[in-house]
VMD Tcl script that builds the backbone (N, CA, C; Angstrom):
set m [mol new atoms 384]
animate dup $m
set s [atomselect $m all]
$s set {name element resname resid chain x y z} {
  {N N MET 1 A -19.508 -118.568 71.672}
  {CA C MET 1 A -18.382 -119.740 70.934}
  {C C MET 1 A -18.075 -120.710 71.594}
  {N N ASN 2 A -18.004 -121.891 70.934}
  {CA C ASN 2 A -17.412 -122.753 71.290}
  {C C ASN 2 A -16.040 -122.946 71.129}
  {N N VAL 3 A -15.423 -123.180 72.468}
  {CA C VAL 3 A -13.795 -123.002 72.684}
  {C C VAL 3 A -13.042 -124.432 73.088}
  {N N THR 4 A -12.409 -125.239 72.515}
  {CA C THR 4 A -11.560 -126.485 72.832}
  {C C THR 4 A -10.330 -126.126 73.935}
  {N N PRO 5 A -10.259 -126.795 74.717}
  {CA C PRO 5 A -9.460 -126.495 75.874}
  {C C PRO 5 A -7.775 -126.243 75.438}
  {N N THR 6 A -7.568 -126.875 74.520}
  {CA C THR 6 A -5.941 -126.800 73.929}
  {C C THR 6 A -5.701 -126.356 72.677}
  {N N SER 7 A -4.593 -125.944 72.204}
  {CA C SER 7 A -4.155 -125.335 71.028}
  {C C SER 7 A -2.870 -125.955 70.457}
  {N N THR 8 A -3.181 -127.359 70.363}
  {CA C THR 8 A -1.634 -127.901 69.665}
  {C C THR 8 A -1.996 -127.949 68.080}
  {N N THR 9 A -0.567 -128.445 67.535}
  {CA C THR 9 A -0.983 -128.532 66.230}
  {C C THR 9 A -1.932 -129.570 66.146}
  {N N ALA 10 A -1.873 -130.776 66.644}
  {CA C ALA 10 A -2.656 -131.725 66.367}
  {C C ALA 10 A -4.041 -131.648 66.330}
  {N N ASP 11 A -4.346 -130.485 67.314}
  {CA C ASP 11 A -5.636 -130.198 67.528}
  {C C ASP 11 A -6.162 -129.331 66.446}
  {N N LEU 12 A -5.305 -128.489 65.824}
  {CA C LEU 12 A -5.442 -127.699 64.397}
  {C C LEU 12 A -5.800 -128.249 63.594}
  {N N ALA 13 A -5.111 -129.670 63.245}
  {CA C ALA 13 A -5.511 -130.475 62.018}
  {C C ALA 13 A -6.858 -131.342 62.375}
  {N N GLY 14 A -6.958 -131.474 63.596}
  {CA C GLY 14 A -8.129 -131.977 63.556}
  {C C GLY 14 A -9.382 -131.180 63.246}
  {N N LEU 15 A -9.344 -130.012 63.905}
  {CA C LEU 15 A -10.093 -129.090 63.656}
  {C C LEU 15 A -10.516 -128.807 62.163}
  {N N TYR 16 A -9.326 -128.931 61.343}
  {CA C TYR 16 A -9.488 -128.482 59.990}
  {C C TYR 16 A -10.085 -129.510 59.154}
  {N N GLY 17 A -9.734 -130.923 60.122}
  {CA C GLY 17 A -10.347 -131.983 59.471}
  {C C GLY 17 A -11.767 -132.085 59.406}
  {N N ARG 18 A -12.084 -131.444 60.504}
  {CA C ARG 18 A -13.651 -131.737 60.810}
  {C C ARG 18 A -14.494 -130.698 60.111}
  {N N TYR 19 A -13.843 -129.424 59.999}
  {CA C TYR 19 A -14.645 -128.513 59.576}
  {C C TYR 19 A -14.389 -127.705 58.235}
  {N N SER 20 A -13.121 -128.336 57.686}
  {CA C SER 20 A -12.911 -127.490 56.479}
  {C C SER 20 A -14.070 -127.682 55.314}
  {N N ALA 21 A -14.439 -128.222 54.927}
  {CA C ALA 21 A -15.358 -128.412 53.893}
  {C C ALA 21 A -16.673 -127.771 54.356}
  {N N ARG 22 A -17.183 -127.379 55.742}
  {CA C ARG 22 A -18.159 -127.012 56.127}
  {C C ARG 22 A -18.115 -125.320 56.078}
  {N N LEU 23 A -16.788 -125.324 56.498}
  {CA C LEU 23 A -16.486 -123.987 56.373}
  {C C LEU 23 A -16.335 -123.292 54.983}
  {N N ALA 24 A -15.883 -124.092 54.158}
  {CA C ALA 24 A -15.599 -123.389 52.780}
  {C C ALA 24 A -17.208 -123.218 52.229}
  {N N ALA 25 A -18.021 -124.106 52.580}
  {CA C ALA 25 A -19.503 -124.093 52.008}
  {C C ALA 25 A -20.064 -122.990 52.599}
  {N N HIS 26 A -19.949 -122.652 54.025}
  {CA C HIS 26 A -20.295 -121.612 54.471}
  {C C HIS 26 A -19.840 -120.216 53.923}
  {N N ALA 27 A -18.816 -120.006 53.476}
  {CA C ALA 27 A -17.753 -118.940 53.225}
  {C C ALA 27 A -18.779 -118.591 51.845}
  {N N ALA 28 A -18.411 -119.869 50.776}
  {CA C ALA 28 A -19.052 -119.646 49.420}
  {C C ALA 28 A -20.480 -119.090 49.390}
  {N N GLU 29 A -21.463 -119.757 50.387}
  {CA C GLU 29 A -22.576 -119.138 50.753}
  {C C GLU 29 A -22.679 -117.698 51.060}
  {N N ARG 30 A -22.079 -117.348 51.968}
  {CA C ARG 30 A -21.926 -115.938 52.003}
  {C C ARG 30 A -21.779 -114.801 50.939}
  {N N LEU 31 A -20.317 -115.396 50.281}
  {CA C LEU 31 A -20.019 -114.737 49.066}
  {C C LEU 31 A -21.009 -114.466 48.046}
  {N N ALA 32 A -21.336 -115.618 47.680}
  {CA C ALA 32 A -22.791 -115.502 46.530}
  {C C ALA 32 A -23.809 -114.694 47.120}
  {N N ALA 33 A -24.148 -114.472 48.457}
  {CA C ALA 33 A -25.254 -113.737 48.625}
  {C C ALA 33 A -24.658 -112.348 48.706}
  {N N ALA 34 A -23.558 -112.018 48.928}
  {CA C ALA 34 A -22.993 -110.561 48.792}
  {C C ALA 34 A -22.637 -110.314 47.212}
  {N N GLY 35 A -22.958 -111.254 46.310}
  {CA C GLY 35 A -22.576 -110.792 44.997}
  {C C GLY 35 A -21.435 -110.943 44.604}
  {N N ALA 36 A -20.332 -111.391 45.481}
  {CA C ALA 36 A -18.973 -111.735 44.751}
  {C C ALA 36 A -18.790 -113.204 44.327}
  {N N ASP 37 A -17.650 -113.542 43.557}
  {CA C ASP 37 A -17.697 -114.766 42.871}
  {C C ASP 37 A -17.107 -115.759 43.795}
  {N N PRO 38 A -18.131 -116.707 44.328}
  {CA C PRO 38 A -17.164 -117.426 45.336}
  {C C PRO 38 A -16.542 -118.440 45.057}
  {N N VAL 39 A -16.195 -118.732 43.862}
  {CA C VAL 39 A -15.012 -119.785 43.415}
  {C C VAL 39 A -14.082 -119.003 43.472}
  {N N ASP 40 A -13.801 -117.907 43.124}
  {CA C ASP 40 A -12.559 -117.214 43.196}
  {C C ASP 40 A -11.775 -116.650 44.652}
  {N N GLU 41 A -12.889 -116.364 45.238}
  {CA C GLU 41 A -12.887 -115.958 46.801}
  {C C GLU 41 A -12.514 -116.874 48.009}
  {N N VAL 42 A -13.446 -117.891 47.812}
  {CA C VAL 42 A -13.620 -118.816 49.056}
  {C C VAL 42 A -12.122 -119.002 49.578}
  {N N ASP 43 A -11.320 -119.169 48.784}
  {CA C ASP 43 A -9.526 -119.762 49.603}
  {C C ASP 43 A -9.025 -118.621 50.273}
  {N N ASP 44 A -9.450 -117.367 49.547}
  {CA C ASP 44 A -8.832 -116.409 50.630}
  {C C ASP 44 A -9.652 -116.183 51.646}
  {N N VAL 45 A -10.876 -116.260 51.614}
  {CA C VAL 45 A -11.467 -116.101 52.927}
  {C C VAL 45 A -11.229 -117.215 54.213}
  {N N THR 46 A -11.172 -118.369 53.543}
  {CA C THR 46 A -11.209 -119.604 54.564}
  {C C THR 46 A -9.689 -119.595 54.737}
  {N N GLN 47 A -8.469 -119.315 54.107}
  {CA C GLN 47 A -7.211 -119.114 54.737}
  {C C GLN 47 A -7.312 -118.114 55.653}
  {N N GLY 48 A -7.802 -116.964 55.485}
  {CA C GLY 48 A -7.968 -116.158 56.902}
  {C C GLY 48 A -8.560 -116.415 57.890}
  {N N VAL 49 A -9.467 -117.447 57.889}
  {CA C VAL 49 A -10.088 -117.804 58.891}
  {C C VAL 49 A -9.280 -119.016 59.705}
  {N N TRP 50 A -8.261 -119.710 58.595}
  {CA C TRP 50 A -7.441 -120.649 59.538}
  {C C TRP 50 A -6.538 -119.946 60.320}
  {N N LEU 51 A -6.160 -118.892 59.448}
  {CA C LEU 51 A -4.924 -118.314 60.003}
  {C C LEU 51 A -5.271 -117.756 61.379}
  {N N TRP 52 A -6.578 -117.187 61.366}
  {CA C TRP 52 A -6.963 -116.421 62.843}
  {C C TRP 52 A -7.217 -117.703 63.614}
  {N N ALA 53 A -7.761 -118.777 63.497}
  {CA C ALA 53 A -7.959 -120.006 64.143}
  {C C ALA 53 A -6.652 -120.119 64.926}
  {N N GLY 54 A -5.550 -120.497 63.916}
  {CA C GLY 54 A -4.165 -120.945 64.313}
  {C C GLY 54 A -3.521 -119.954 65.477}
  {N N GLN 55 A -3.946 -118.506 65.462}
  {CA C GLN 55 A -3.264 -117.629 66.475}
  {C C GLN 55 A -3.955 -117.293 67.720}
  {N N GLN 56 A -5.116 -118.119 67.729}
  {CA C GLN 56 A -5.751 -118.404 69.160}
  {C C GLN 56 A -5.003 -119.158 70.051}
  {N N ARG 57 A -5.158 -118.546 71.263}
  {CA C ARG 57 A -4.613 -119.426 72.650}
  {C C ARG 57 A -5.501 -120.502 72.958}
  {N N ARG 58 A -6.793 -120.483 72.811}
  {CA C ARG 58 A -7.604 -122.036 72.497}
  {C C ARG 58 A -8.371 -121.941 71.164}
  {N N LEU 59 A -8.430 -123.313 70.687}
  {CA C LEU 59 A -9.093 -123.121 69.477}
  {C C LEU 59 A -10.627 -122.998 69.539}
  {N N PRO 60 A -11.019 -122.433 68.646}
  {CA C PRO 60 A -12.599 -122.022 68.153}
  {C C PRO 60 A -13.257 -123.195 67.623}
  {N N GLY 61 A -14.480 -123.292 68.128}
  {CA C GLY 61 A -15.592 -124.505 67.807}
  {C C GLY 61 A -15.891 -124.040 66.395}
  {N N TRP 62 A -16.882 -124.914 65.690}
  {CA C TRP 62 A -17.703 -124.476 64.380}
  {C C TRP 62 A -18.457 -122.879 64.793}
  {N N GLU 63 A -18.636 -122.449 66.016}
  {CA C GLU 63 A -19.352 -121.379 66.037}
  {C C GLU 63 A -18.763 -120.362 66.074}
  {N N GLY 64 A -17.491 -120.475 66.721}
  {CA C GLY 64 A -16.487 -119.484 66.377}
  {C C GLY 64 A -15.877 -119.167 65.075}
  {N N LEU 65 A -15.933 -120.528 64.132}
  {CA C LEU 65 A -15.413 -120.477 62.960}
  {C C LEU 65 A -16.261 -119.718 62.116}
  {N N ARG 66 A -17.540 -120.052 62.163}
  {CA C ARG 66 A -18.742 -119.485 61.361}
  {C C ARG 66 A -18.508 -118.128 61.621}
  {N N VAL 67 A -18.913 -117.591 63.025}
  {CA C VAL 67 A -18.409 -115.934 63.239}
  {C C VAL 67 A -17.365 -115.441 62.568}
  {N N MET 68 A -16.164 -115.863 62.548}
  {CA C MET 68 A -15.047 -115.255 61.898}
  {C C MET 68 A -15.125 -115.450 60.505}
  {N N THR 69 A -15.741 -116.277 60.001}
  {CA C THR 69 A -16.073 -116.482 58.470}
  {C C THR 69 A -16.817 -115.074 58.045}
  {N N ASP 70 A -17.888 -115.009 58.906}
  {CA C ASP 70 A -18.780 -113.762 58.496}
  {C C ASP 70 A -17.967 -112.546 58.396}
  {N N TRP 71 A -17.248 -112.322 59.445}
  {CA C TRP 71 A -16.147 -111.314 59.561}
  {C C TRP 71 A -15.288 -110.997 58.217}
  {N N VAL 72 A -14.828 -112.096 58.296}
  {CA C VAL 72 A -13.865 -111.940 56.984}
  {C C VAL 72 A -14.254 -111.729 55.607}
  {N N VAL 73 A -15.385 -112.189 55.549}
  {CA C VAL 73 A -16.245 -112.075 54.541}
  {C C VAL 73 A -16.704 -110.726 54.194}
  {N N GLU 74 A -17.293 -110.070 55.365}
  {CA C GLU 74 A -17.533 -108.681 55.450}
  {C C GLU 74 A -16.357 -107.709 55.152}
  {N N ALA 75 A -15.289 -107.695 55.570}
  {CA C ALA 75 A -13.872 -107.348 55.523}
  {C C ALA 75 A -13.591 -107.419 54.225}
  {N N ALA 76 A -13.795 -108.604 53.333}
  {CA C ALA 76 A -13.245 -108.644 51.988}
  {C C ALA 76 A -14.160 -107.631 51.365}
  {N N ILE 77 A -15.561 -107.883 51.071}
  {CA C ILE 77 A -16.549 -107.265 50.561}
  {C C ILE 77 A -16.117 -105.604 50.667}
  {N N THR 78 A -16.076 -105.449 51.686}
  {CA C THR 78 A -15.941 -104.019 51.822}
  {C C THR 78 A -14.691 -103.338 51.148}
  {N N GLU 79 A -13.886 -104.380 51.344}
  {CA C GLU 79 A -12.445 -104.054 50.569}
  {C C GLU 79 A -12.627 -104.179 48.977}
  {N N TRP 80 A -13.334 -105.112 48.448}
  {CA C TRP 80 A -13.571 -105.032 46.947}
  {C C TRP 80 A -14.399 -103.939 46.460}
  {N N GLN 81 A -15.185 -103.601 47.435}
  {CA C GLN 81 A -16.310 -102.319 46.750}
  {C C GLN 81 A -15.496 -101.019 47.144}
  {N N ALA 82 A -14.283 -100.990 48.093}
  {CA C ALA 82 A -13.580 -99.767 47.981}
  {C C ALA 82 A -12.611 -99.641 46.671}
  {N N ARG 83 A -12.205 -100.681 46.138}
  {CA C ARG 83 A -11.315 -100.739 45.071}
  {C C ARG 83 A -11.952 -100.217 43.689}
  {N N LEU 84 A -11.296 -99.485 43.444}
  {CA C LEU 84 A -11.671 -98.871 41.956}
  {C C LEU 84 A -11.139 -99.609 40.740}
  {N N GLU 85 A -11.967 -100.139 40.029}
  {CA C GLU 85 A -11.630 -100.887 39.305}
  {C C GLU 85 A -11.845 -99.840 37.851}
  {N N VAL 86 A -10.785 -99.888 37.109}
  {CA C VAL 86 A -10.928 -99.005 35.674}
  {C C VAL 86 A -10.633 -100.376 34.610}
  {N N PRO 87 A -11.435 -100.198 33.652}
  {CA C PRO 87 A -11.079 -101.360 32.381}
  {C C PRO 87 A -9.890 -100.997 31.929}
  {N N VAL 88 A -9.221 -101.918 31.168}
  {CA C VAL 88 A -8.021 -101.085 30.512}
  {C C VAL 88 A -8.209 -102.218 29.034}
  {N N GLY 89 A -8.139 -100.958 28.036}
  {CA C GLY 89 A -8.105 -101.726 26.754}
  {C C GLY 89 A -9.340 -101.800 26.052}
  {N N VAL 90 A -10.660 -101.699 26.877}
  {CA C VAL 90 A -11.801 -101.514 26.546}
  {C C VAL 90 A -12.289 -100.665 25.567}
  {N N ARG 91 A -12.551 -101.339 24.339}
  {CA C ARG 91 A -12.919 -100.211 23.246}
  {C C ARG 91 A -14.445 -100.396 23.038}
  {N N PRO 92 A -15.326 -99.349 22.374}
  {CA C PRO 92 A -16.733 -99.514 22.174}
  {C C PRO 92 A -16.505 -100.277 21.006}
  {N N SER 93 A -17.808 -101.122 20.647}
  {CA C SER 93 A -17.934 -101.988 19.877}
  {C C SER 93 A -18.230 -101.249 18.454}
  {N N GLY 94 A -17.099 -102.045 17.502}
  {CA C GLY 94 A -16.879 -101.174 16.144}
  {C C GLY 94 A -15.790 -100.318 15.887}
  {N N THR 95 A -14.976 -99.858 16.982}
  {CA C THR 95 A -13.795 -98.974 17.374}
  {C C THR 95 A -12.593 -99.796 16.569}
  {N N PRO 96 A -12.179 -99.379 15.315}
  {CA C PRO 96 A -10.956 -100.047 15.027}
  {C C PRO 96 A -9.614 -100.170 16.091}
  {N N ALA 97 A -9.125 -100.976 15.814}
  {CA C ALA 97 A -7.836 -101.348 17.074}
  {C C ALA 97 A -6.840 -100.343 16.630}
  {N N VAL 98 A -6.563 -99.926 15.186}
  {CA C VAL 98 A -5.371 -99.309 14.657}
  {C C VAL 98 A -6.245 -97.771 14.241}
  {N N LEU 99 A -5.732 -96.714 14.186}
  {CA C LEU 99 A -6.017 -95.731 13.809}
  {C C LEU 99 A -5.507 -95.310 12.793}
  {N N PHE 100 A -6.237 -95.452 11.413}
  {CA C PHE 100 A -5.959 -95.084 10.188}
  {C C PHE 100 A -5.733 -93.716 9.925}
  {N N LEU 101 A -4.555 -93.408 9.445}
  {CA C LEU 101 A -4.346 -91.970 9.171}
  {C C LEU 101 A -4.362 -91.838 7.434}
  {N N SER 102 A -4.600 -90.620 7.290}
  {CA C SER 102 A -4.855 -90.361 5.683}
  {C C SER 102 A -3.539 -89.776 5.451}
  {N N VAL 103 A -2.832 -89.751 4.148}
  {CA C VAL 103 A -1.954 -89.338 3.537}
  {C C VAL 103 A -1.598 -87.827 3.712}
  {N N GLU 104 A -3.050 -86.872 3.763}
  {CA C GLU 104 A -2.656 -85.907 3.791}
  {C C GLU 104 A -2.564 -85.393 5.272}
  {N N SER 105 A -2.995 -86.109 6.341}
  {CA C SER 105 A -2.716 -85.713 7.662}
  {C C SER 105 A -1.339 -86.039 8.495}
  {N N VAL 106 A -0.437 -86.594 7.423}
  {CA C VAL 106 A 0.813 -87.055 7.811}
  {C C VAL 106 A 1.711 -85.475 7.318}
  {N N LEU 107 A 2.436 -85.197 8.528}
  {CA C LEU 107 A 3.042 -83.954 7.893}
  {C C LEU 107 A 4.650 -84.155 7.197}
  {N N ARG 108 A 5.159 -83.560 6.250}
  {CA C ARG 108 A 6.105 -83.875 5.720}
  {C C ARG 108 A 7.707 -83.515 6.445}
  {N N VAL 109 A 8.519 -84.393 6.456}
  {CA C VAL 109 A 9.543 -84.053 7.226}
  {C C VAL 109 A 10.922 -84.287 6.504}
  {N N ARG 110 A 11.723 -83.547 6.792}
  {CA C ARG 110 A 13.330 -83.782 6.041}
  {C C ARG 110 A 13.998 -84.205 6.810}
  {N N ILE 111 A 14.772 -85.227 6.355}
  {CA C ILE 111 A 15.777 -85.907 7.310}
  {C C ILE 111 A 16.940 -85.360 6.690}
  {N N GLU 112 A 17.899 -84.798 7.439}
  {CA C GLU 112 A 19.298 -84.438 6.923}
  {C C GLU 112 A 20.326 -85.475 7.536}
  {N N VAL 113 A 21.270 -85.925 6.710}
  {CA C VAL 113 A 22.210 -86.896 7.505}
  {C C VAL 113 A 23.731 -85.932 7.740}
  {N N ALA 114 A 24.069 -86.240 8.889}
  {CA C ALA 114 A 25.438 -85.552 9.180}
  {C C ALA 114 A 26.719 -86.139 8.610}
  {N N GLU 115 A 27.361 -85.371 8.165}
  {CA C GLU 115 A 28.872 -86.021 7.692}
  {C C GLU 115 A 29.570 -86.279 8.558}
  {N N VAL 116 A 30.370 -87.824 8.531}
  {CA C VAL 116 A 31.183 -88.508 9.443}
  {C C VAL 116 A 32.364 -88.228 9.066}
  {N N PRO 117 A 33.303 -87.508 10.328}
  {CA C PRO 117 A 34.603 -87.406 10.103}
  {C C PRO 117 A 35.621 -88.567 9.751}
  {N N GLU 118 A 36.675 -88.251 9.054}
  {CA C GLU 118 A 37.488 -89.288 8.561}
  {C C GLU 118 A 38.345 -90.252 9.267}
  {N N ALA 119 A 38.311 -89.614 10.721}
  {CA C ALA 119 A 38.898 -90.528 11.665}
  {C C ALA 119 A 38.088 -91.883 11.796}
  {N N SER 120 A 38.846 -92.604 12.216}
  {CA C SER 120 A 38.086 -93.913 12.378}
  {C C SER 120 A 37.522 -94.045 13.968}
  {N N PHE 121 A 36.243 -94.384 13.975}
  {CA C PHE 121 A 35.729 -94.592 15.275}
  {C C PHE 121 A 36.532 -95.506 16.734}
  {N N LEU 122 A 36.988 -96.489 15.755}
  {CA C LEU 122 A 37.569 -97.385 16.934}
  {C C LEU 122 A 39.130 -97.055 17.164}
  {N N SER 123 A 39.556 -96.180 16.598}
  {CA C SER 123 A 40.866 -95.749 16.974}
  {C C SER 123 A 41.060 -95.340 18.533}
  {N N LEU 124 A 41.944 -95.350 19.108}
  {CA C LEU 124 A 42.254 -94.903 20.551}
  {C C LEU 124 A 43.359 -94.031 20.296}
  {N N SER 125 A 44.265 -93.653 19.563}
  {CA C SER 125 A 45.007 -92.391 19.360}
  {C C SER 125 A 44.347 -91.377 19.178}
  {N N PRO 126 A 44.866 -90.425 19.838}
  {CA C PRO 126 A 44.167 -89.082 19.369}
  {C C PRO 126 A 44.358 -88.481 18.120}
  {N N ALA 127 A 43.387 -87.774 17.695}
  {CA C ALA 127 A 43.216 -87.242 16.256}
  {C C ALA 127 A 44.592 -86.387 15.800}
  {N N ALA 128 A 45.189 -86.554 14.516}
  {CA C ALA 128 A 46.299 -85.787 14.574}
  {C C ALA 128 A 45.666 -84.600 13.571}
}
mol reanalyze $m
mol bondsrecalc $m
mol representation Tube
mol addrep $m
């Protein structure tokens, strides 16, 4: 891997300026080859690579960034494959959104109302 000798903020900004578009293109190619959606995932991958690059004692060159991109893409793909996706609210074609009940299927229920005492509910004095 190519490694530059210093790691100041200006050097990281320069590295980002030189390689950000190339890194994003490489990440998008790797994601597309793996069957993932590169438009949605490329930002997460490149952010992980730049975070890694900023934490190094010595800044990586293009080769180091490329290798780390491959590792981040592989880790992301492994995570996506391990994540169980359960569709919510999906119905087979032709299934009505609301279940229709027939009159015969509804049980009759008798509702009784309790009598209310004469005392006022808002009264704070004890009942006489």
